[in-house]
N, CA, C, O and CB atoms as a CASP TS submission, in Angstrom:
PFRMAT TS
TARGET T0000
AUTHOR 0000-0000-0000
METHOD Language model
MODEL 1
PARENT N/A
ATOM      1  N   MET     1       0.852  -1.180   0.000  1.00  0.00           N
ATOM      2  CA  MET     1       0.000   0.000   0.000  1.00  0.00           C
ATOM      3  C   MET     1       0.899   1.245   0.000  1.00  0.00           C
ATOM      4  O   MET     1       1.868   1.316   0.756  1.00  0.00           O
ATOM      5  CB  MET     1      -0.970  -0.003   1.236  1.00  0.00           C
ATOM      6  N   MET     2       0.585   2.181  -0.817  1.00  0.00           N
ATOM      7  CA  MET     2       1.357   3.412  -0.927  1.00  0.00           C
ATOM      8  C   MET     2       0.675   4.514  -0.130  1.00  0.00           C
ATOM      9  O   MET     2      -0.552   4.602  -0.093  1.00  0.00           O
ATOM     10  CB  MET     2       1.521   3.831  -2.406  1.00  0.00           C
ATOM     11  N   LYS     3       1.467   5.337   0.495  1.00  0.00           N
ATOM     12  CA  LYS     3       0.975   6.493   1.239  1.00  0.00           C
ATOM     13  C   LYS     3       1.321   7.761   0.476  1.00  0.00           C
ATOM     14  O   LYS     3       2.304   7.800  -0.264  1.00  0.00           O
ATOM     15  CB  LYS     3       1.574   6.534   2.671  1.00  0.00           C
ATOM     16  N   THR     4       0.528   8.776   0.653  1.00  0.00           N
ATOM     17  CA  THR     4       0.783  10.083   0.051  1.00  0.00           C
ATOM     18  C   THR     4       1.329  11.000   1.128  1.00  0.00           C
ATOM     19  O   THR     4       0.807  11.050   2.242  1.00  0.00           O
ATOM     20  CB  THR     4      -0.509  10.681  -0.595  1.00  0.00           C
ATOM     21  N   ILE     5       2.382  11.723   0.786  1.00  0.00           N
ATOM     22  CA  ILE     5       2.921  12.706   1.710  1.00  0.00           C
ATOM     23  C   ILE     5       2.866  14.078   1.058  1.00  0.00           C
ATOM     24  O   ILE     5       2.872  14.199  -0.167  1.00  0.00           O
ATOM     25  CB  ILE     5       4.369  12.348   2.126  1.00  0.00           C
ATOM     26  N   THR     6       2.814  15.091   1.875  1.00  0.00           N
ATOM     27  CA  THR     6       2.816  16.465   1.396  1.00  0.00           C
ATOM     28  C   THR     6       4.071  17.131   1.930  1.00  0.00           C
ATOM     29  O   THR     6       4.416  16.970   3.101  1.00  0.00           O
ATOM     30  CB  THR     6       1.525  17.237   1.839  1.00  0.00           C
ATOM     31  N   MET     7       4.748  17.873   1.081  1.00  0.00           N
ATOM     32  CA  MET     7       5.946  18.578   1.517  1.00  0.00           C
ATOM     33  C   MET     7       5.967  19.960   0.897  1.00  0.00           C
ATOM     34  O   MET     7       5.314  20.223  -0.113  1.00  0.00           O
ATOM     35  CB  MET     7       7.221  17.794   1.145  1.00  0.00           C
ATOM     36  N   SER     8       6.729  20.828   1.522  1.00  0.00           N
ATOM     37  CA  SER     8       6.856  22.201   1.027  1.00  0.00           C
ATOM     38  C   SER     8       8.259  22.394   0.468  1.00  0.00           C
ATOM     39  O   SER     8       9.246  21.928   1.038  1.00  0.00           O
ATOM     40  CB  SER     8       6.561  23.241   2.157  1.00  0.00           C
ATOM     41  N   ILE     9       8.324  23.091  -0.660  1.00  0.00           N
ATOM     42  CA  ILE     9       9.604  23.379  -1.302  1.00  0.00           C
ATOM     43  C   ILE     9       9.450  24.688  -2.063  1.00  0.00           C
ATOM     44  O   ILE     9       8.382  24.977  -2.602  1.00  0.00           O
ATOM     45  CB  ILE     9      10.053  22.209  -2.257  1.00  0.00           C
ATOM     46  N   ASP    10      10.510  25.472  -2.105  1.00  0.00           N
ATOM     47  CA  ASP    10      10.398  26.764  -2.784  1.00  0.00           C
ATOM     48  C   ASP    10      10.283  26.562  -4.298  1.00  0.00           C
ATOM     49  O   ASP    10      10.736  25.555  -4.842  1.00  0.00           O
ATOM     50  CB  ASP    10      11.616  27.661  -2.451  1.00  0.00           C
ATOM     51  N   ASP    11       9.674  27.533  -4.953  1.00  0.00           N
ATOM     52  CA  ASP    11       9.384  27.442  -6.393  1.00  0.00           C
ATOM     53  C   ASP    11      10.624  27.227  -7.243  1.00  0.00           C
ATOM     54  O   ASP    11      10.599  26.432  -8.182  1.00  0.00           O
ATOM     55  CB  ASP    11       8.684  28.690  -6.853  1.00  0.00           C
ATOM     56  N   ALA    12      11.708  27.925  -6.926  1.00  0.00           N
ATOM     57  CA  ALA    12      12.922  27.827  -7.739  1.00  0.00           C
ATOM     58  C   ALA    12      13.516  26.418  -7.664  1.00  0.00           C
ATOM     59  O   ALA    12      13.926  25.855  -8.679  1.00  0.00           O
ATOM     60  CB  ALA    12      13.961  28.866  -7.278  1.00  0.00           C
ATOM     61  N   THR    13      13.558  25.862  -6.462  1.00  0.00           N
ATOM     62  CA  THR    13      14.093  24.520  -6.297  1.00  0.00           C
ATOM     63  C   THR    13      13.219  23.503  -6.999  1.00  0.00           C
ATOM     64  O   THR    13      13.730  22.604  -7.668  1.00  0.00           O
ATOM     65  CB  THR    13      14.223  24.173  -4.823  1.00  0.00           C
ATOM     66  N   LEU    14      11.915  23.627  -6.859  1.00  0.00           N
ATOM     67  CA  LEU    14      10.997  22.701  -7.511  1.00  0.00           C
ATOM     68  C   LEU    14      11.155  22.766  -9.029  1.00  0.00           C
ATOM     69  O   LEU    14      11.194  21.730  -9.694  1.00  0.00           O
ATOM     70  CB  LEU    14       9.545  23.011  -7.112  1.00  0.00           C
ATOM     71  N   SER    15      11.244  23.949  -9.568  1.00  0.00           N
ATOM     72  CA  SER    15      11.396  24.105 -11.013  1.00  0.00           C
ATOM     73  C   SER    15      12.673  23.421 -11.509  1.00  0.00           C
ATOM     74  O   SER    15      12.646  22.699 -12.506  1.00  0.00           O
ATOM     75  CB  SER    15      11.415  25.594 -11.389  1.00  0.00           C
ATOM     76  N   LYS    16      13.779  23.647 -10.818  1.00  0.00           N
ATOM     77  CA  LYS    16      15.046  23.017 -11.208  1.00  0.00           C
ATOM     78  C   LYS    16      14.957  21.500 -11.079  1.00  0.00           C
ATOM     79  O   LYS    16      15.439  20.772 -11.946  1.00  0.00           O
ATOM     80  CB  LYS    16      16.207  23.553 -10.347  1.00  0.00           C
ATOM     81  N   ALA    17      14.342  21.026 -10.002  1.00  0.00           N
ATOM     82  CA  ALA    17      14.211  19.586  -9.785  1.00  0.00           C
ATOM     83  C   ALA    17      13.339  18.951 -10.865  1.00  0.00           C
ATOM     84  O   ALA    17      13.646  17.860 -11.344  1.00  0.00           O
ATOM     85  CB  ALA    17      13.621  19.304  -8.394  1.00  0.00           C
ATOM     86  N   GLN    18      12.272  19.614 -11.246  1.00  0.00           N
ATOM     87  CA  GLN    18      11.403  19.088 -12.307  1.00  0.00           C
ATOM     88  C   GLN    18      12.150  18.996 -13.632  1.00  0.00           C
ATOM     89  O   GLN    18      11.987  18.028 -14.374  1.00  0.00           O
ATOM     90  CB  GLN    18      10.157  19.972 -12.470  1.00  0.00           C
ATOM     91  N   GLN    19      12.963  19.994 -13.926  1.00  0.00           N
ATOM     92  CA  GLN    19      13.747  19.976 -15.166  1.00  0.00           C
ATOM     93  C   GLN    19      14.744  18.819 -15.153  1.00  0.00           C
ATOM     94  O   GLN    19      14.895  18.114 -16.151  1.00  0.00           O
ATOM     95  CB  GLN    19      14.489  21.317 -15.358  1.00  0.00           C
ATOM     96  N   LYS    20      15.426  18.626 -14.018  1.00  0.00           N
ATOM     97  CA  LYS    20      16.393  17.534 -13.925  1.00  0.00           C
ATOM     98  C   LYS    20      15.691  16.185 -14.017  1.00  0.00           C
ATOM     99  O   LYS    20      16.180  15.277 -14.689  1.00  0.00           O
ATOM    100  CB  LYS    20      17.190  17.628 -12.614  1.00  0.00           C
ATOM    101  N   ALA    21      14.566  16.049 -13.359  1.00  0.00           N
ATOM    102  CA  ALA    21      13.821  14.784 -13.400  1.00  0.00           C
ATOM    103  C   ALA    21      13.357  14.494 -14.822  1.00  0.00           C
ATOM    104  O   ALA    21      13.469  13.362 -15.292  1.00  0.00           O
ATOM    105  CB  ALA    21      12.608  14.829 -12.438  1.00  0.00           C
ATOM    106  N   ALA    22      12.844  15.499 -15.502  1.00  0.00           N
ATOM    107  CA  ALA    22      12.391  15.307 -16.881  1.00  0.00           C
ATOM    108  C   ALA    22      13.551  14.887 -17.784  1.00  0.00           C
ATOM    109  O   ALA    22      13.387  14.024 -18.646  1.00  0.00           O
ATOM    110  CB  ALA    22      11.744  16.595 -17.415  1.00  0.00           C
ATOM    111  N   ALA    23      14.708  15.490 -17.589  1.00  0.00           N
ATOM    112  CA  ALA    23      15.880  15.144 -18.393  1.00  0.00           C
ATOM    113  C   ALA    23      16.300  13.691 -18.162  1.00  0.00           C
ATOM    114  O   ALA    23      16.874  13.058 -19.048  1.00  0.00           O
ATOM    115  CB  ALA    23      17.045  16.088 -18.066  1.00  0.00           C
ATOM    116  N   LEU    24      16.014  13.166 -16.968  1.00  0.00           N
ATOM    117  CA  LEU    24      16.347  11.780 -16.641  1.00  0.00           C
ATOM    118  C   LEU    24      15.168  10.839 -16.845  1.00  0.00           C
ATOM    119  O   LEU    24      15.231   9.667 -16.473  1.00  0.00           O
ATOM    120  CB  LEU    24      16.831  11.685 -15.211  1.00  0.00           C
ATOM    121  N   ASP    25      14.089  11.356 -17.438  1.00  0.00           N
ATOM    122  CA  ASP    25      12.877  10.588 -17.722  1.00  0.00           C
ATOM    123  C   ASP    25      12.315   9.931 -16.463  1.00  0.00           C
ATOM    124  O   ASP    25      11.980   8.746 -16.455  1.00  0.00           O
ATOM    125  CB  ASP    25      13.165   9.524 -18.777  1.00  0.00           C
ATOM    126  N   THR    26      12.219  10.734 -15.398  1.00  0.00           N
ATOM    127  CA  THR    26      11.648  10.262 -14.148  1.00  0.00           C
ATOM    128  C   THR    26      10.784  11.372 -13.567  1.00  0.00           C
ATOM    129  O   THR    26      10.526  12.368 -14.244  1.00  0.00           O
ATOM    130  CB  THR    26      12.760   9.829 -13.144  1.00  0.00           C
ATOM    131  N   SER    27      10.341  11.223 -12.348  1.00  0.00           N
ATOM    132  CA  SER    27       9.501  12.231 -11.714  1.00  0.00           C
ATOM    133  C   SER    27      10.073  12.603 -10.354  1.00  0.00           C
ATOM    134  O   SER    27      10.891  11.874  -9.792  1.00  0.00           O
ATOM    135  CB  SER    27       8.054  11.725 -11.571  1.00  0.00           C
ATOM    136  N   ILE    28       9.641  13.733  -9.836  1.00  0.00           N
ATOM    137  CA  ILE    28      10.041  14.159  -8.493  1.00  0.00           C
ATOM    138  C   ILE    28       9.609  13.097  -7.476  1.00  0.00           C
ATOM    139  O   ILE    28      10.366  12.759  -6.567  1.00  0.00           O
ATOM    140  CB  ILE    28       9.420  15.550  -8.140  1.00  0.00           C
ATOM    141  N   SER    29       8.423  12.589  -7.630  1.00  0.00           N
ATOM    142  CA  SER    29       7.910  11.568  -6.721  1.00  0.00           C
ATOM    143  C   SER    29       8.810  10.333  -6.711  1.00  0.00           C
ATOM    144  O   SER    29       9.116   9.795  -5.646  1.00  0.00           O
ATOM    145  CB  SER    29       6.483  11.176  -7.117  1.00  0.00           C
ATOM    146  N   ASP    30       9.234   9.884  -7.889  1.00  0.00           N
ATOM    147  CA  ASP    30      10.119   8.719  -7.968  1.00  0.00           C
ATOM    148  C   ASP    30      11.469   8.993  -7.308  1.00  0.00           C
ATOM    149  O   ASP    30      12.018   8.123  -6.632  1.00  0.00           O
ATOM    150  CB  ASP    30      10.326   8.312  -9.427  1.00  0.00           C
ATOM    151  N   VAL    31      11.998  10.188  -7.500  1.00  0.00           N
ATOM    152  CA  VAL    31      13.284  10.551  -6.901  1.00  0.00           C
ATOM    153  C   VAL    31      13.174  10.556  -5.379  1.00  0.00           C
ATOM    154  O   VAL    31      14.018   9.980  -4.691  1.00  0.00           O
ATOM    155  CB  VAL    31      13.754  11.935  -7.410  1.00  0.00           C
ATOM    156  N   VAL    32      12.144  11.199  -4.858  1.00  0.00           N
ATOM    157  CA  VAL    32      11.957  11.276  -3.409  1.00  0.00           C
ATOM    158  C   VAL    32      11.710   9.884  -2.834  1.00  0.00           C
ATOM    159  O   VAL    32      12.274   9.539  -1.796  1.00  0.00           O
ATOM    160  CB  VAL    32      10.783  12.218  -3.059  1.00  0.00           C
ATOM    161  N   SER    33      10.884   9.086  -3.488  1.00  0.00           N
ATOM    162  CA  SER    33      10.601   7.730  -3.014  1.00  0.00           C
ATOM    163  C   SER    33      11.875   6.886  -2.967  1.00  0.00           C
ATOM    164  O   SER    33      12.128   6.190  -1.984  1.00  0.00           O
ATOM    165  CB  SER    33       9.556   7.057  -3.917  1.00  0.00           C
ATOM    166  N   ALA    34      12.666   6.952  -4.026  1.00  0.00           N
ATOM    167  CA  ALA    34      13.908   6.177  -4.068  1.00  0.00           C
ATOM    168  C   ALA    34      14.864   6.627  -2.968  1.00  0.00           C
ATOM    169  O   ALA    34      15.500   5.801  -2.315  1.00  0.00           O
ATOM    170  CB  ALA    34      14.583   6.312  -5.444  1.00  0.00           C
ATOM    171  N   TYR    35      14.962   7.931  -2.767  1.00  0.00           N
ATOM    172  CA  TYR    35      15.827   8.445  -1.708  1.00  0.00           C
ATOM    173  C   TYR    35      15.363   7.943  -0.341  1.00  0.00           C
ATOM    174  O   TYR    35      16.178   7.488   0.461  1.00  0.00           O
ATOM    175  CB  TYR    35      15.849   9.984  -1.731  1.00  0.00           C
ATOM    176  N   LEU    36      14.064   8.023  -0.073  1.00  0.00           N
ATOM    177  CA  LEU    36      13.545   7.596   1.222  1.00  0.00           C
ATOM    178  C   LEU    36      13.732   6.093   1.441  1.00  0.00           C
ATOM    179  O   LEU    36      14.047   5.668   2.553  1.00  0.00           O
ATOM    180  CB  LEU    36      12.069   7.959   1.339  1.00  0.00           C
ATOM    181  N   ARG    37      13.541   5.282   0.390  1.00  0.00           N
ATOM    182  CA  ARG    37      13.797   3.843   0.519  1.00  0.00           C
ATOM    183  C   ARG    37      15.257   3.591   0.867  1.00  0.00           C
ATOM    184  O   ARG    37      15.566   2.820   1.776  1.00  0.00           O
ATOM    185  CB  ARG    37      13.426   3.104  -0.782  1.00  0.00           C
ATOM    186  N   PHE    38      16.146   4.246   0.137  1.00  0.00           N
ATOM    187  CA  PHE    38      17.585   4.092   0.361  1.00  0.00           C
ATOM    188  C   PHE    38      17.936   4.526   1.780  1.00  0.00           C
ATOM    189  O   PHE    38      18.641   3.810   2.491  1.00  0.00           O
ATOM    190  CB  PHE    38      18.395   4.913  -0.674  1.00  0.00           C
ATOM    191  N   TRP    39      17.462   5.669   2.186  1.00  0.00           N
ATOM    192  CA  TRP    39      17.772   6.232   3.501  1.00  0.00           C
ATOM    193  C   TRP    39      17.220   5.348   4.620  1.00  0.00           C
ATOM    194  O   TRP    39      17.893   5.138   5.629  1.00  0.00           O
ATOM    195  CB  TRP    39      17.202   7.657   3.622  1.00  0.00           C
ATOM    196  N   ALA    40      16.018   4.836   4.451  1.00  0.00           N
ATOM    197  CA  ALA    40      15.388   4.004   5.478  1.00  0.00           C
ATOM    198  C   ALA    40      16.129   2.687   5.679  1.00  0.00           C
ATOM    199  O   ALA    40      16.099   2.125   6.773  1.00  0.00           O
ATOM    200  CB  ALA    40      13.937   3.727   5.110  1.00  0.00           C
ATOM    201  N   GLU    41      16.791   2.190   4.642  1.00  0.00           N
ATOM    202  CA  GLU    41      17.485   0.914   4.740  1.00  0.00           C
ATOM    203  C   GLU    41      18.878   1.035   5.344  1.00  0.00           C
ATOM    204  O   GLU    41      19.474   0.025   5.717  1.00  0.00           O
ATOM    205  CB  GLU    41      17.583   0.288   3.383  1.00  0.00           C
ATOM    206  N   LYS    42      19.397   2.227   5.446  1.00  0.00           N
ATOM    207  CA  LYS    42      20.734   2.423   5.993  1.00  0.00           C
ATOM    208  C   LYS    42      20.694   2.452   7.509  1.00  0.00           C
ATOM    209  O   LYS    42      19.787   3.029   8.108  1.00  0.00           O
ATOM    210  CB  LYS    42      21.352   3.712   5.456  1.00  0.00           C
ATOM    211  N   GLU    43      21.694   1.820   8.126  1.00  0.00           N
ATOM    212  CA  GLU    43      21.810   1.841   9.578  1.00  0.00           C
ATOM    213  C   GLU    43      22.242   3.221  10.065  1.00  0.00           C
ATOM    214  O   GLU    43      21.778   3.700  11.100  1.00  0.00           O
ATOM    215  CB  GLU    43      22.805   0.775  10.051  1.00  0.00           C
ATOM    216  N   ASP    44      23.115   3.839   9.325  1.00  0.00           N
ATOM    217  CA  ASP    44      23.712   5.102   9.730  1.00  0.00           C
ATOM    218  C   ASP    44      23.201   6.224   8.823  1.00  0.00           C
ATOM    219  O   ASP    44      23.507   6.248   7.631  1.00  0.00           O
ATOM    220  CB  ASP    44      25.259   5.018   9.684  1.00  0.00           C
ATOM    221  N   ALA    45      22.429   7.145   9.383  1.00  0.00           N
ATOM    222  CA  ALA    45      21.855   8.233   8.585  1.00  0.00           C
ATOM    223  C   ALA    45      22.941   9.083   7.931  1.00  0.00           C
ATOM    224  O   ALA    45      22.765   9.552   6.806  1.00  0.00           O
ATOM    225  CB  ALA    45      20.961   9.116   9.459  1.00  0.00           C
ATOM    226  N   GLN    46      24.053   9.286   8.617  1.00  0.00           N
ATOM    227  CA  GLN    46      25.158  10.072   8.051  1.00  0.00           C
ATOM    228  C   GLN    46      25.727   9.365   6.825  1.00  0.00           C
ATOM    229  O   GLN    46      26.018  10.008   5.816  1.00  0.00           O
ATOM    230  CB  GLN    46      26.272  10.300   9.109  1.00  0.00           C
ATOM    231  N   GLN    47      25.887   8.056   6.907  1.00  0.00           N
ATOM    232  CA  GLN    47      26.394   7.272   5.784  1.00  0.00           C
ATOM    233  C   GLN    47      25.421   7.347   4.605  1.00  0.00           C
ATOM    234  O   GLN    47      25.842   7.501   3.458  1.00  0.00           O
ATOM    235  CB  GLN    47      26.620   5.802   6.205  1.00  0.00           C
ATOM    236  N   ALA    48      24.136   7.240   4.887  1.00  0.00           N
ATOM    237  CA  ALA    48      23.124   7.307   3.831  1.00  0.00           C
ATOM    238  C   ALA    48      23.135   8.675   3.171  1.00  0.00           C
ATOM    239  O   ALA    48      23.053   8.779   1.947  1.00  0.00           O
ATOM    240  CB  ALA    48      21.728   7.001   4.396  1.00  0.00           C
ATOM    241  N   SER    49      23.235   9.718   3.973  1.00  0.00           N
ATOM    242  CA  SER    49      23.252  11.075   3.433  1.00  0.00           C
ATOM    243  C   SER    49      24.454  11.272   2.518  1.00  0.00           C
ATOM    244  O   SER    49      24.320  11.834   1.431  1.00  0.00           O
ATOM    245  CB  SER    49      23.272  12.110   4.569  1.00  0.00           C
ATOM    246  N   GLN    50      25.621  10.817   2.946  1.00  0.00           N
ATOM    247  CA  GLN    50      26.836  10.962   2.141  1.00  0.00           C
ATOM    248  C   GLN    50      26.726  10.158   0.847  1.00  0.00           C
ATOM    249  O   GLN    50      27.111  10.636  -0.219  1.00  0.00           O
ATOM    250  CB  GLN    50      28.072  10.512   2.943  1.00  0.00           C
ATOM    251  N   ALA    51      26.204   8.945   0.942  1.00  0.00           N
ATOM    252  CA  ALA    51      26.056   8.108  -0.247  1.00  0.00           C
ATOM    253  C   ALA    51      25.115   8.759  -1.258  1.00  0.00           C
ATOM    254  O   ALA    51      25.376   8.722  -2.461  1.00  0.00           O
ATOM    255  CB  ALA    51      25.537   6.715   0.140  1.00  0.00           C
ATOM    256  N   MET    52      24.027   9.351  -0.781  1.00  0.00           N
ATOM    257  CA  MET    52      23.089   9.991  -1.691  1.00  0.00           C
ATOM    258  C   MET    52      23.681  11.252  -2.305  1.00  0.00           C
ATOM    259  O   MET    52      23.424  11.546  -3.472  1.00  0.00           O
ATOM    260  CB  MET    52      21.797  10.322  -0.967  1.00  0.00           C
ATOM    261  N   LYS    53      24.467  12.001  -1.539  1.00  0.00           N
ATOM    262  CA  LYS    53      25.133  13.179  -2.111  1.00  0.00           C
ATOM    263  C   LYS    53      26.054  12.752  -3.239  1.00  0.00           C
ATOM    264  O   LYS    53      26.110  13.404  -4.282  1.00  0.00           O
ATOM    265  CB  LYS    53      25.929  13.946  -1.027  1.00  0.00           C
ATOM    266  N   GLU    54      26.772  11.664  -3.033  1.00  0.00           N
ATOM    267  CA  GLU    54      27.661  11.162  -4.080  1.00  0.00           C
ATOM    268  C   GLU    54      26.857  10.683  -5.284  1.00  0.00           C
ATOM    269  O   GLU    54      27.239  10.932  -6.427  1.00  0.00           O
ATOM    270  CB  GLU    54      28.542  10.022  -3.541  1.00  0.00           C
ATOM    271  N   ARG    55      25.743   9.994  -5.028  1.00  0.00           N
ATOM    272  CA  ARG    55      24.913   9.470  -6.111  1.00  0.00           C
ATOM    273  C   ARG    55      24.299  10.599  -6.927  1.00  0.00           C
ATOM    274  O   ARG    55      24.333  10.567  -8.157  1.00  0.00           O
ATOM    275  CB  ARG    55      23.811   8.568  -5.551  1.00  0.00           C
ATOM    276  N   PHE    56      23.734  11.603  -6.244  1.00  0.00           N
ATOM    277  CA  PHE    56      23.106  12.715  -6.946  1.00  0.00           C
ATOM    278  C   PHE    56      24.132  13.604  -7.631  1.00  0.00           C
ATOM    279  O   PHE    56      23.795  14.333  -8.564  1.00  0.00           O
ATOM    280  CB  PHE    56      22.276  13.537  -5.984  1.00  0.00           C
ATOM    281  N   GLY    57      25.367  13.553  -7.184  1.00  0.00           N
ATOM    282  CA  GLY    57      26.416  14.360  -7.789  1.00  0.00           C
ATOM    283  C   GLY    57      26.841  13.858  -9.153  1.00  0.00           C
ATOM    284  O   GLY    57      27.496  14.581  -9.903  1.00  0.00           O
ATOM    285  N   GLN    58      26.478  12.632  -9.484  1.00  0.00           N
ATOM    286  CA  GLN    58      26.831  12.072 -10.773  1.00  0.00           C
ATOM    287  C   GLN    58      25.815  12.515 -11.819  1.00  0.00           C
ATOM    288  O   GLN    58      24.618  12.588 -11.543  1.00  0.00           O
ATOM    289  CB  GLN    58      26.905  10.536 -10.699  1.00  0.00           C
ATOM    290  N   ALA    59      26.294  12.806 -13.002  1.00  0.00           N
ATOM    291  CA  ALA    59      25.407  13.318 -14.053  1.00  0.00           C
ATOM    292  C   ALA    59      24.374  12.288 -14.500  1.00  0.00           C
ATOM    293  O   ALA    59      23.269  12.662 -14.892  1.00  0.00           O
ATOM    294  CB  ALA    59      26.226  13.764 -15.249  1.00  0.00           C
ATOM    295  N   ASN    60      24.707  11.010 -14.451  1.00  0.00           N
ATOM    296  CA  ASN    60      23.802   9.987 -14.977  1.00  0.00           C
ATOM    297  C   ASN    60      23.378   8.998 -13.884  1.00  0.00           C
ATOM    298  O   ASN    60      23.370   7.788 -14.114  1.00  0.00           O
ATOM    299  CB  ASN    60      24.472   9.233 -16.136  1.00  0.00           C
ATOM    300  N   TRP    61      23.032   9.497 -12.717  1.00  0.00           N
ATOM    301  CA  TRP    61      22.657   8.613 -11.610  1.00  0.00           C
ATOM    302  C   TRP    61      21.408   7.827 -11.930  1.00  0.00           C
ATOM    303  O   TRP    61      20.515   8.296 -12.636  1.00  0.00           O
ATOM    304  CB  TRP    61      22.448   9.412 -10.337  1.00  0.00           C
ATOM    305  N   ARG    62      21.365   6.640 -11.404  1.00  0.00           N
ATOM    306  CA  ARG    62      20.192   5.772 -11.500  1.00  0.00           C
ATOM    307  C   ARG    62      20.109   4.989 -10.198  1.00  0.00           C
ATOM    308  O   ARG    62      21.134   4.588  -9.647  1.00  0.00           O
ATOM    309  CB  ARG    62      20.273   4.808 -12.752  1.00  0.00           C
ATOM    310  N   PHE    63      18.919   4.774  -9.711  1.00  0.00           N
ATOM    311  CA  PHE    63      18.733   3.952  -8.527  1.00  0.00           C
ATOM    312  C   PHE    63      18.554   2.508  -8.981  1.00  0.00           C
ATOM    313  O   PHE    63      18.022   2.247 -10.060  1.00  0.00           O
ATOM    314  CB  PHE    63      17.510   4.439  -7.679  1.00  0.00           C
ATOM    315  N   ALA    64      18.996   1.592  -8.162  1.00  0.00           N
ATOM    316  CA  ALA    64      18.926   0.182  -8.507  1.00  0.00           C
ATOM    317  C   ALA    64      17.710  -0.505  -7.898  1.00  0.00           C
ATOM    318  O   ALA    64      17.658  -1.735  -7.860  1.00  0.00           O
ATOM    319  CB  ALA    64      20.182  -0.517  -8.061  1.00  0.00           C
ATOM    320  N   VAL    65      16.751   0.246  -7.431  1.00  0.00           N
ATOM    321  CA  VAL    65      15.558  -0.320  -6.806  1.00  0.00           C
ATOM    322  C   VAL    65      14.496  -0.504  -7.874  1.00  0.00           C
ATOM    323  O   VAL    65      13.773   0.439  -8.196  1.00  0.00           O
ATOM    324  CB  VAL    65      15.035   0.588  -5.652  1.00  0.00           C
ATOM    325  N   GLY    66      14.392  -1.689  -8.421  1.00  0.00           N
ATOM    326  CA  GLY    66      13.398  -1.965  -9.443  1.00  0.00           C
ATOM    327  C   GLY    66      13.644  -1.197 -10.723  1.00  0.00           C
ATOM    328  O   GLY    66      14.662  -0.519 -10.863  1.00  0.00           O
ATOM    329  N   THR    67      12.727  -1.300 -11.642  1.00  0.00           N
ATOM    330  CA  THR    67      12.791  -0.579 -12.908  1.00  0.00           C
ATOM    331  C   THR    67      11.566   0.317 -12.998  1.00  0.00           C
ATOM    332  O   THR    67      10.458  -0.171 -13.217  1.00  0.00           O
ATOM    333  CB  THR    67      12.865  -1.561 -14.126  1.00  0.00           C
ATOM    334  N   PRO    68      11.753   1.624 -12.831  1.00  0.00           N
ATOM    335  CA  PRO    68      10.584   2.507 -12.866  1.00  0.00           C
ATOM    336  C   PRO    68      10.005   2.616 -14.272  1.00  0.00           C
ATOM    337  O   PRO    68      10.715   2.466 -15.267  1.00  0.00           O
ATOM    338  CB  PRO    68      10.955   3.895 -12.348  1.00  0.00           C
ATOM    339  N   ASP    69       8.727   2.874 -14.331  1.00  0.00           N
ATOM    340  CA  ASP    69       8.080   3.120 -15.606  1.00  0.00           C
ATOM    341  C   ASP    69       8.597   4.417 -16.202  1.00  0.00           C
ATOM    342  O   ASP    69       9.014   5.321 -15.478  1.00  0.00           O
ATOM    343  CB  ASP    69       6.554   3.168 -15.446  1.00  0.00           C
ATOM    344  N   THR    70       8.569   4.500 -17.519  1.00  0.00           N
ATOM    345  CA  THR    70       8.915   5.759 -18.168  1.00  0.00           C
ATOM    346  C   THR    70       7.760   6.729 -17.959  1.00  0.00           C
ATOM    347  O   THR    70       6.675   6.320 -17.545  1.00  0.00           O
ATOM    348  CB  THR    70       9.216   5.554 -19.693  1.00  0.00           C
ATOM    349  N   ARG    71       7.974   7.969 -18.233  1.00  0.00           N
ATOM    350  CA  ARG    71       6.926   8.983 -18.106  1.00  0.00           C
ATOM    351  C   ARG    71       5.724   8.610 -18.980  1.00  0.00           C
ATOM    352  O   ARG    71       4.577   8.774 -18.565  1.00  0.00           O
ATOM    353  CB  ARG    71       7.469  10.383 -18.498  1.00  0.00           C
ATOM    354  N   GLU    72       5.990   8.110 -20.191  1.00  0.00           N
ATOM    355  CA  GLU    72       4.912   7.731 -21.104  1.00  0.00           C
ATOM    356  C   GLU    72       4.090   6.575 -20.522  1.00  0.00           C
ATOM    357  O   GLU    72       2.862   6.571 -20.616  1.00  0.00           O
ATOM    358  CB  GLU    72       5.488   7.339 -22.481  1.00  0.00           C
ATOM    359  N   GLN    73       4.773   5.601 -19.924  1.00  0.00           N
ATOM    360  CA  GLN    73       4.069   4.474 -19.326  1.00  0.00           C
ATOM    361  C   GLN    73       3.203   4.931 -18.151  1.00  0.00           C
ATOM    362  O   GLN    73       2.065   4.483 -18.011  1.00  0.00           O
ATOM    363  CB  GLN    73       5.067   3.406 -18.865  1.00  0.00           C
ATOM    364  N   ARG    74       3.727   5.805 -17.319  1.00  0.00           N
ATOM    365  CA  ARG    74       2.943   6.308 -16.176  1.00  0.00           C
ATOM    366  C   ARG    74       1.729   7.083 -16.654  1.00  0.00           C
ATOM    367  O   ARG    74       0.642   6.939 -16.093  1.00  0.00           O
ATOM    368  CB  ARG    74       3.810   7.200 -15.270  1.00  0.00           C
ATOM    369  N   ASN    75       1.898   7.896 -17.673  1.00  0.00           N
ATOM    370  CA  ASN    75       0.792   8.734 -18.146  1.00  0.00           C
ATOM    371  C   ASN    75      -0.229   7.930 -18.968  1.00  0.00           C
ATOM    372  O   ASN    75      -1.360   8.383 -19.144  1.00  0.00           O
ATOM    373  CB  ASN    75       1.339   9.894 -18.987  1.00  0.00           C
ATOM    374  N   ALA    76       0.141   6.767 -19.465  1.00  0.00           N
ATOM    375  CA  ALA    76      -0.769   5.951 -20.270  1.00  0.00           C
ATOM    376  C   ALA    76      -1.731   5.150 -19.407  1.00  0.00           C
ATOM    377  O   ALA    76      -2.731   4.633 -19.907  1.00  0.00           O
ATOM    378  CB  ALA    76       0.019   5.012 -21.162  1.00  0.00           C
ATOM    379  N   ARG    77      -1.443   5.043 -18.131  1.00  0.00           N
ATOM    380  CA  ARG    77      -2.317   4.268 -17.227  1.00  0.00           C
ATOM    381  C   ARG    77      -3.680   4.919 -17.117  1.00  0.00           C
ATOM    382  O   ARG    77      -3.806   6.143 -17.149  1.00  0.00           O
ATOM    383  CB  ARG    77      -1.683   4.138 -15.825  1.00  0.00           C
ATOM    384  N   SER    78      -4.696   4.086 -16.987  1.00  0.00           N
ATOM    385  CA  SER    78      -6.047   4.650 -16.852  1.00  0.00           C
ATOM    386  C   SER    78      -6.532   4.611 -15.434  1.00  0.00           C
ATOM    387  O   SER    78      -7.648   5.047 -15.152  1.00  0.00           O
ATOM    388  CB  SER    78      -7.020   3.913 -17.732  1.00  0.00           C
TER
END
């Protein structure tokens, strides 16, 4: 079962994040979900934070948790 969360973020950051997500053919929701899964599985929050900084610092990062649908596949669902 999936839960919905609400978060606040400034317009400039959201706009940049949406552009980066679109360029990687993913969504903000998928990025946040993958980060939270990764972070929740780590014993050490500091280690998880550092690992994610390194992962996001790479131009072509990809998470290894399953295979997400493409934007077209997500939007084609009824």
